[in-house]
C-alpha positions as CSV (number, residue, x, y, z in Angstrom):
1,M,62.1,71.9,110.4
2,P,65.4,70.0,110.3
3,Y,68.6,71.7,111.4
4,K,70.8,72.7,108.4
5,E,74.4,72.7,109.2
6,K,76.4,75.4,107.4
7,P,79.8,74.5,106.1
8,I,82.5,75.9,108.2
9,E,84.5,78.6,106.4
10,K,88.1,79.3,107.5
11,K,88.8,82.7,108.9
12,Y,92.4,82.7,108.0
13,F,94.5,81.2,105.2
14,T,98.3,80.7,105.0
15,I,100.3,82.0,102.2
16,G,100.7,78.5,100.9
17,E,96.9,77.9,100.8
18,V,96.4,81.2,98.9
19,A,99.1,80.3,96.4
20,K,97.7,76.9,95.9
21,E,94.2,78.3,95.4
22,L,95.5,80.5,92.6
23,G,98.1,78.1,91.2
24,V,101.0,80.6,91.7
25,A,104.2,80.6,93.8
26,T,104.2,82.0,97.3
27,S,106.9,84.5,96.3
28,L,104.4,86.0,93.8
29,I,101.9,86.5,96.6
30,R,104.6,88.2,98.7
31,F,105.6,90.4,95.7
32,W,102.0,91.5,95.1
33,E,101.7,92.3,98.8
34,S,104.7,94.6,98.4
35,Q,103.3,96.2,95.2
36,F,99.6,96.6,96.2
37,T,99.3,98.4,99.5
38,F,95.6,97.4,99.9
39,I,96.8,93.8,100.4
40,S,97.8,93.7,104.0
41,P,97.4,90.3,105.7
42,K,97.8,90.0,109.5
43,K,101.0,88.5,110.8
44,N,101.4,86.4,113.9
45,K,104.3,86.7,116.3
46,K,106.5,84.5,114.1
47,G,105.8,86.8,111.1
48,N,103.6,84.2,109.3
49,R,101.0,85.8,107.1
50,K,97.3,85.1,107.9
51,F,95.0,86.1,105.0
52,T,91.3,86.7,105.5
53,Q,88.5,86.1,103.1
54,E,88.7,89.8,102.2
55,D,92.5,89.6,101.6
56,L,91.8,86.6,99.3
57,K,89.2,88.6,97.3
58,K,91.8,91.4,96.8
59,I,94.5,89.0,95.7
60,K,92.1,87.3,93.3
61,L,91.3,90.7,91.8
62,V,95.0,91.3,91.3
63,Y,95.3,87.9,89.8
64,H,92.4,88.5,87.4
65,L,93.8,91.9,86.3
66,V,97.4,90.8,85.9
67,K,97.2,87.1,84.8
68,E,93.9,86.9,83.0
69,K,93.4,90.4,81.6
70,G,97.1,91.0,80.9
71,Y,97.5,94.3,82.8
72,T,100.9,95.4,83.9
73,L,101.4,95.9,87.6
74,Q,101.2,99.7,87.1
75,G,98.1,99.3,85.0
76,A,96.5,97.1,87.6
77,Q,97.4,99.6,90.3
78,E,95.8,102.5,88.3
79,H,92.7,100.5,87.5
80,I,92.2,99.7,91.2
81,K,92.9,103.3,92.2
82,N,90.4,104.7,89.6
83,H,87.7,102.1,90.5
84,K,87.9,102.0,94.3
85,E,84.2,102.1,94.9
86,T,83.4,99.2,92.6
87,I,86.4,97.0,93.5
88,S,84.7,94.7,96.1
89,T,81.6,94.2,93.9
90,D,83.8,93.5,90.9
91,A,85.7,90.8,92.8
92,E,82.5,89.2,94.0
93,M,81.0,89.4,90.5
94,I,84.1,87.7,89.0
95,T,83.9,84.9,91.6
96,S,80.2,84.4,90.9
97,L,80.7,84.4,87.1
98,K,83.5,81.8,87.4
99,K,81.2,79.6,89.5
100,I,78.5,79.9,86.9
101,R,80.9,79.1,84.1
102,G,82.1,76.0,85.8
103,F,78.5,74.9,86.3
104,L,77.6,75.5,82.7
105,E,80.8,73.7,81.5
106,E,79.8,70.7,83.7
107,M,76.3,70.7,82.2
108,K,77.7,70.9,78.7
109,S,80.0,67.9,79.3
110,Q,77.0,65.9,80.3
111,L,75.1,66.5,77.1
112,P,75.1,63.7,74.5
């Protein structure tokens, strides 16, 4: 049985990498961090933020609620507060559905 090499996933992301992933400004990530207490990246001695995969999921959830669903910040905060137990599964489901959508759109573009 041949050895299968797993792709290496980063443990930490800079604020610039997170912003680039979402297509937003770094200042917006900082603002969301101040407004949503559950987003709390680690900081190194210089004060640079280091976001984990879990932090990235949380930020993507905020992005989905605010930018895609049109929630206000207060509305997004209330939604998250009222659905704490399903937050992580919702974020994972959104990510999976976006991957599936991309795959289907790619297949559609290849049709004659």
